[in-house]
C-alpha positions as CSV (number, residue, x, y, z in Angstrom):
1,X,160.7,223.7,55.3
2,X,161.6,222.3,58.7
3,X,162.9,224.6,61.4
4,X,164.7,221.8,63.2
5,X,168.0,220.4,61.9
6,X,167.6,217.6,59.5
7,X,170.1,215.0,58.3
8,X,171.0,215.7,54.7
9,X,172.2,212.7,52.6
10,X,174.4,213.6,49.6
11,X,175.0,211.2,46.7
12,X,176.6,211.4,43.2
13,X,179.5,213.5,44.5
14,X,177.1,215.9,46.2
15,X,175.1,216.6,43.1
16,X,172.0,215.2,44.7
17,X,170.9,216.0,48.3
18,X,168.0,214.2,50.0
19,X,166.3,214.7,53.4
20,X,163.1,214.2,55.2
21,X,161.3,217.5,55.9
22,X,158.9,217.9,58.8
23,X,158.4,214.2,59.0
24,X,156.1,214.4,56.1
25,X,157.9,214.0,52.8
26,X,161.3,213.4,51.2
27,X,162.9,216.4,49.6
28,X,165.4,216.2,46.9
29,X,167.6,219.0,45.5
30,X,169.9,218.8,42.5
31,X,173.1,220.9,42.4
32,X,173.2,223.6,39.8
33,X,170.5,225.9,38.5
34,X,170.5,224.8,34.9
35,X,168.3,222.0,33.6
36,X,171.1,219.7,32.5
37,X,170.7,216.1,33.6
38,X,172.8,214.7,36.4
39,X,174.5,211.6,35.1
40,X,174.9,208.6,37.5
41,X,177.3,205.7,37.1
42,X,176.3,202.3,38.4
43,X,177.7,202.9,41.9
44,X,176.0,206.3,42.2
45,X,172.7,205.0,41.0
46,X,172.9,202.2,43.6
47,X,173.7,204.7,46.3
48,X,170.9,207.0,45.2
49,X,168.4,204.1,45.2
50,X,169.6,202.8,48.6
51,X,169.4,206.3,50.2
52,X,165.9,206.9,48.8
53,X,164.7,203.5,50.0
54,X,166.2,204.2,53.5
55,X,164.5,207.6,53.7
56,X,161.2,206.1,52.6
57,X,161.5,203.4,55.4
58,X,162.3,206.1,58.0
59,X,159.4,208.2,56.8
60,X,157.1,205.2,57.1
61,X,158.2,204.6,60.7
62,X,157.5,208.2,61.8
């Protein structure tokens, strides 16, 4: 895990957190410790997809 501060992007009401770690990969963490699925409505799914795409573009440019 990165020792420098990273920008964490939260979607789906904070249930999903995404960030770039050490400039090498996108990390994703789901809220909660159980294995229940996180449900996304249409807007949340779009936000998740846009955030993931934006992080992939940032990673590509590093």
